[in-house]
C-alpha positions as CSV (number, residue, x, y, z in Angstrom):
1,X,-22.4,167.0,16.6
2,X,-22.4,165.9,12.9
3,X,-25.6,164.8,11.4
4,X,-26.1,161.0,11.1
5,X,-26.2,159.5,7.6
6,X,-29.4,157.7,6.6
7,X,-28.8,154.1,5.5
8,X,-31.6,152.0,3.9
9,X,-31.3,148.2,4.3
10,X,-33.2,146.2,1.7
11,X,-33.3,142.5,2.4
12,X,-36.0,139.9,2.5
13,X,-34.4,137.9,5.3
14,X,-35.5,139.2,8.7
15,X,-32.4,137.9,10.4
16,X,-30.1,139.7,8.0
17,X,-32.0,143.0,8.4
18,X,-31.8,142.6,12.2
19,X,-28.0,141.9,12.2
20,X,-27.3,144.8,9.7
21,X,-29.4,147.2,11.8
22,X,-27.6,146.2,14.9
23,X,-24.2,146.6,13.1
24,X,-24.9,150.1,11.8
25,X,-27.4,151.8,14.1
26,X,-24.7,153.1,16.5
27,X,-23.2,155.4,13.8
28,X,-26.1,155.9,11.4
29,X,-29.9,156.3,11.1
30,X,-31.0,152.9,9.8
31,X,-34.2,152.1,7.9
32,X,-35.4,148.6,6.9
33,X,-37.5,147.3,4.1
34,X,-38.0,143.7,2.9
35,X,-38.4,144.1,-0.8
36,X,-37.2,145.9,-3.9
37,X,-40.7,147.4,-4.5
38,X,-40.8,148.9,-1.0
39,X,-37.3,150.3,-1.4
40,X,-38.3,152.2,-4.5
41,X,-41.4,153.5,-2.8
42,X,-39.4,154.5,0.3
43,X,-36.9,156.6,-1.6
44,X,-39.7,158.6,-3.2
45,X,-40.5,160.2,0.2
46,X,-37.3,159.9,2.2
47,X,-33.8,161.0,1.2
48,X,-31.1,158.4,2.1
49,X,-27.3,158.6,1.9
50,X,-26.6,155.0,1.2
51,X,-28.5,151.7,0.4
52,X,-27.4,148.2,1.3
53,X,-29.2,146.1,-1.2
54,X,-29.8,142.3,-1.3
55,X,-29.4,140.8,-4.8
56,X,-31.8,137.8,-4.6
57,X,-35.3,138.8,-3.4
58,X,-38.9,137.8,-4.3
59,X,-40.4,140.2,-6.8
60,X,-37.9,142.5,-8.5
61,X,-34.3,141.6,-7.6
62,X,-31.5,143.9,-6.5
63,X,-30.2,144.4,-10.0
64,X,-33.5,145.7,-11.3
65,X,-33.8,148.0,-8.2
66,X,-30.4,149.4,-8.9
67,X,-31.3,150.0,-12.6
68,X,-34.4,151.9,-11.6
69,X,-32.5,154.0,-9.0
70,X,-29.9,154.9,-11.6
71,X,-32.5,155.9,-14.1
72,X,-34.1,158.4,-11.7
73,X,-32.2,161.7,-11.5
74,X,-33.2,162.1,-7.8
75,X,-31.8,158.8,-6.7
76,X,-29.0,158.1,-9.2
77,X,-26.2,159.4,-7.0
78,X,-27.1,157.3,-3.9
79,X,-24.2,154.9,-3.4
80,X,-25.4,151.2,-3.4
81,X,-23.6,148.3,-1.7
82,X,-24.8,144.9,-2.9
83,X,-25.0,142.1,-0.3
84,X,-25.4,138.5,-1.5
85,X,-24.8,134.9,-0.6
86,X,-23.8,134.3,-4.2
87,X,-20.0,134.3,-4.4
88,X,-19.9,134.2,-8.2
89,X,-17.4,136.6,-9.7
90,X,-19.8,137.1,-12.7
91,X,-22.6,138.3,-10.3
92,X,-20.2,140.6,-8.5
93,X,-19.0,142.0,-11.8
94,X,-22.6,142.5,-13.0
95,X,-23.5,144.5,-9.9
96,X,-20.4,146.7,-10.2
97,X,-21.0,147.3,-13.9
98,X,-24.6,148.4,-13.2
99,X,-23.3,151.0,-10.8
100,X,-23.0,149.5,-7.4
101,X,-20.1,150.9,-5.3
102,X,-19.3,147.7,-3.4
103,X,-20.2,144.0,-3.1
104,X,-20.3,142.2,0.2
105,X,-20.6,138.4,0.4
106,X,-22.8,136.7,3.0
107,X,-22.1,135.6,5.7
108,X,-20.6,138.9,6.4
109,X,-18.3,140.3,9.1
110,X,-19.9,143.2,11.1
111,X,-16.6,145.1,11.3
112,X,-16.1,144.8,7.5
113,X,-19.7,146.1,6.8
114,X,-19.1,149.1,9.1
115,X,-15.8,150.0,7.4
116,X,-17.2,149.6,3.9
117,X,-20.3,151.7,4.7
118,X,-18.1,154.3,6.4
119,X,-15.8,154.5,3.4
120,X,-18.6,154.9,0.9
121,X,-20.2,157.6,3.0
122,X,-16.9,159.5,3.1
123,X,-16.6,159.3,-0.7
124,X,-20.2,160.5,-1.1
125,X,-19.5,163.4,1.3
126,X,-16.5,164.5,-0.8
127,X,-18.5,164.1,-4.0
128,X,-21.4,166.1,-2.6
129,X,-18.9,168.9,-1.6
130,X,-17.4,169.0,-5.1
131,X,-21.0,169.0,-6.6
132,X,-21.9,171.9,-4.3
133,X,-18.8,173.9,-5.2
134,X,-19.6,173.3,-8.9
135,X,-23.0,174.7,-8.4
136,X,-21.9,178.0,-6.7
137,X,-21.2,181.2,-8.5
138,X,-17.6,182.2,-7.8
139,X,-18.3,186.0,-7.5
140,X,-21.6,186.2,-5.6
141,X,-21.3,182.9,-3.7
142,X,-24.9,182.1,-4.5
143,X,-26.2,179.2,-6.7
144,X,-25.2,179.5,-10.3
145,X,-27.0,178.8,-13.6
146,X,-26.1,175.1,-13.5
147,X,-27.8,174.7,-10.1
148,X,-30.8,176.7,-11.4
149,X,-31.3,174.4,-14.4
150,X,-31.0,171.2,-12.4
151,X,-33.3,172.3,-9.6
152,X,-35.8,174.0,-11.8
153,X,-36.1,170.7,-13.8
154,X,-36.7,168.8,-10.5
155,X,-39.2,171.3,-9.3
156,X,-41.0,171.2,-12.6
157,X,-41.4,167.4,-12.4
158,X,-42.6,167.7,-8.8
159,X,-45.1,170.4,-9.8
160,X,-46.5,168.2,-12.6
161,X,-46.8,165.1,-10.4
162,X,-48.5,167.0,-7.5
163,X,-50.5,169.4,-9.7
164,X,-49.1,172.3,-7.6
165,X,-48.1,175.7,-8.8
166,X,-44.5,176.7,-9.6
167,X,-43.3,180.3,-10.2
168,X,-40.1,181.7,-11.6
169,X,-38.8,185.2,-11.4
170,X,-36.2,186.7,-13.7
171,X,-34.5,189.9,-12.4
172,X,-32.1,192.3,-14.0
173,X,-30.1,195.2,-12.4
174,X,-31.3,198.3,-14.2
175,X,-28.7,200.1,-16.3
176,X,-25.8,198.0,-14.9
177,X,-23.6,198.6,-17.9
178,X,-23.8,202.4,-17.1
179,X,-23.0,201.6,-13.5
180,X,-19.8,199.7,-14.5
181,X,-18.8,202.5,-16.9
182,X,-19.4,205.1,-14.2
183,X,-17.9,203.4,-11.1
184,X,-15.6,200.7,-12.6
185,X,-15.8,196.9,-12.7
186,X,-14.5,196.4,-9.2
187,X,-17.4,198.5,-7.8
188,X,-19.7,196.6,-10.2
189,X,-18.6,193.3,-8.7
190,X,-19.3,194.6,-5.2
191,X,-22.7,195.7,-6.3
192,X,-23.5,192.3,-7.7
193,X,-22.4,190.7,-4.4
194,X,-24.6,193.0,-2.4
195,X,-27.6,192.5,-4.6
196,X,-27.2,188.8,-4.7
197,X,-26.9,188.5,-0.9
198,X,-30.0,190.7,-0.2
199,X,-32.0,188.6,-2.7
200,X,-31.0,185.3,-1.1
201,X,-31.8,186.8,2.4
202,X,-35.4,187.2,1.4
203,X,-35.9,183.4,0.8
204,X,-37.5,182.3,4.0
205,X,-39.2,179.1,2.9
206,X,-37.0,176.0,2.5
207,X,-37.8,175.3,-1.2
208,X,-37.3,178.8,-2.5
209,X,-34.0,179.8,-4.0
210,X,-32.3,182.6,-5.9
211,X,-29.5,181.9,-8.4
212,X,-27.3,184.1,-10.6
213,X,-28.7,183.6,-14.1
214,X,-25.8,185.3,-15.8
215,X,-24.1,188.8,-15.9
216,X,-26.3,191.1,-13.9
217,X,-29.4,188.8,-14.1
218,X,-30.8,186.7,-11.3
219,X,-33.5,184.1,-11.1
220,X,-35.8,182.9,-8.3
221,X,-37.6,179.5,-8.2
222,X,-40.6,179.3,-6.0
223,X,-42.2,175.9,-5.6
224,X,-45.9,175.8,-4.6
225,X,-46.3,179.6,-5.1
226,X,-49.1,180.9,-7.2
227,X,-49.1,184.0,-9.4
228,X,-50.4,186.4,-6.6
229,X,-47.9,185.1,-4.1
230,X,-45.1,185.3,-6.7
231,X,-45.9,189.0,-7.3
232,X,-45.9,189.7,-3.6
233,X,-42.4,188.0,-3.3
234,X,-41.2,190.0,-6.3
235,X,-42.2,193.2,-4.5
236,X,-40.3,192.0,-1.5
237,X,-37.1,191.5,-3.6
238,X,-37.5,194.8,-5.4
239,X,-38.0,196.7,-2.1
240,X,-35.0,194.9,-0.5
241,X,-32.7,196.1,-3.4
242,X,-34.1,199.6,-3.2
243,X,-33.4,199.6,0.5
244,X,-29.7,199.0,-0.1
245,X,-29.5,202.6,-1.5
246,X,-26.5,201.8,-3.7
247,X,-25.7,205.1,-5.4
248,X,-26.2,205.0,-9.2
249,X,-25.6,208.5,-10.7
250,X,-25.6,207.1,-14.2
251,X,-29.0,205.4,-13.9
252,X,-31.8,206.7,-16.2
253,X,-34.6,205.8,-13.8
254,X,-33.4,206.3,-10.2
255,X,-30.5,207.7,-8.1
256,X,-29.7,204.3,-6.7
257,X,-29.5,200.6,-7.9
258,X,-32.9,199.1,-8.8
259,X,-34.1,195.9,-10.4
260,X,-36.7,195.0,-12.9
261,X,-38.6,191.6,-12.5
262,X,-40.5,189.3,-14.8
263,X,-42.9,186.8,-13.2
264,X,-44.2,183.5,-14.7
265,X,-46.2,180.7,-13.1
266,X,-47.5,177.4,-14.3
267,X,-51.0,178.7,-13.5
268,X,-50.9,181.2,-16.3
269,X,-52.3,178.9,-19.0
270,X,-49.4,179.8,-21.3
271,X,-46.9,177.4,-19.7
272,X,-46.7,173.9,-21.2
273,X,-43.1,173.0,-20.7
274,X,-40.3,173.8,-18.2
275,X,-38.5,176.0,-20.8
276,X,-41.6,178.0,-21.5
277,X,-41.7,179.0,-17.8
278,X,-38.3,180.7,-18.2
279,X,-39.3,182.2,-21.5
280,X,-42.5,183.7,-20.1
281,X,-40.5,185.2,-17.1
282,X,-38.0,186.6,-19.6
283,X,-40.9,188.3,-21.6
284,X,-42.1,189.8,-18.4
285,X,-38.7,191.1,-17.6
286,X,-38.4,192.8,-21.0
287,X,-41.9,194.3,-20.5
288,X,-40.8,195.6,-17.1
289,X,-37.8,197.3,-18.6
290,X,-40.0,198.8,-21.4
291,X,-42.4,200.1,-18.7
292,X,-39.7,202.3,-17.2
293,X,-37.7,199.7,-15.1
294,X,-37.8,199.2,-11.3
295,X,-41.1,197.4,-12.3
296,X,-42.7,194.0,-11.9
297,X,-44.6,192.4,-14.9
298,X,-46.3,189.1,-14.5
299,X,-47.1,187.0,-17.6
């Protein structure tokens, strides 16, 4: 059974909320709030797939709610359907120009509301799929650098808001150029795939992820993980790659494929910005290589 979409209804009229809930609850999970302020608070803690938003409400109106949703990277892609008793073409045009996907006039037809909600959710589903494909590395089929940058930025903000630790690992396959020269690029591609999949397989917590950073480099982002825990996880990754026992006769440090890992955490006292976290992990990675490879160095 497919997962139900989450629809948030924002309307100060109790009767409108009741009718819209009755109209949509058979197909979707429906949530109700009566003001723009409560809508903005609700989306901070609950991810929704679509919002039906009244235009005229006490406090901040629907237009201002839409503007704030579009300014927030976390909520800017949520499709918004305005609903209003105002039949002015100027108001409808204003809503669409601000970024609303549709505009429904009150009194509304239940069947029309259902169809328009269904259509917007289908469009969102297709857009989400395209977004996902754009964030996947074509060779290894794990998240790519774009996904890493976007999600690291989000986790950084969350870490700052909640004063929770955030750790980043940068990993490099040791002597990978020598591997390609010895075994050929096709074997090199297969090696990258195997290493990528075994790294991803070690991510047991929901928020952790591994991405291909570029070439033979990978990165892991670990929300809520302190320095000690990050080093433990790095050892898990290093051991998992060692356990693959991928032959590497041309390696200068082992008879099989190994990885070197740099670890950085917001707890280090050296990290003042999101980019610094990656830079510190990169310095740790270079130190691990200098120390003989197949090593872990935490900054």
